[in-house]
N, C-alpha and C positions, 0 to 999 in steps of 0.2 A: 285522326293517326295517320301520319304518313311512312311510308315504307321506303326504305332506302334505293337507290338505283342499283344495278347490276354491279358487283364487284370487279367484273372483267374490264367493263368499260363505263367508268361513273359518270362521264361527259355526255354521254348519249341519253338524251331523253326518252327514246323510244325502249330503251331497256328496262326502264323502272317496272317494277311490279305493280301491278294492278292495286288501286287504291279502292276501299269502300266510299261509297257515296256521301256517308254520314255515320259518324259513331254511334252505337247504340248501349243503352245500360238496360239491365235484367234486375226485375223486381219479382220476389217471390213471397207468395202470400199461402200460409199453412192454417187451413181449416181442419177440424176433426174428421170431414169426410172426402177432402179432396186437398190438392196442393197445386196450384195456379201459379205458373210464370209468365210475366208478360216481358217483352222487350219494346222499349220506347226509344225513338229517335232523339238524341242528345241536341240536336240544332232547333228542332222545330215542336218536339214535344209531344208528338204524335204518337200513337201505339202503331207499333209495326206487325207484332205477331203477338199471339197468345197459345199457351199449352197448359190443357189440365190433367191432372193423372188421380184417379180416384183411389181410394184407401179401401183396400178389399177386407180388411180387419175390422172398419168402422160396422157398428151395430146400434143403428139410432132411429 
């Protein structure tokens, strides 16, 4: 995903906003005791980050 250059001076390459290195996609896995969210790099397929949130109401 690319971002547009600055509207004040669209021909100045240095005025462009920062672009991410590579786009990511999020996956969400829901289990009875927790929810896990993972971020993957779209271009390489490698996992970038993972976050897990426990379910306090789970009585397993």
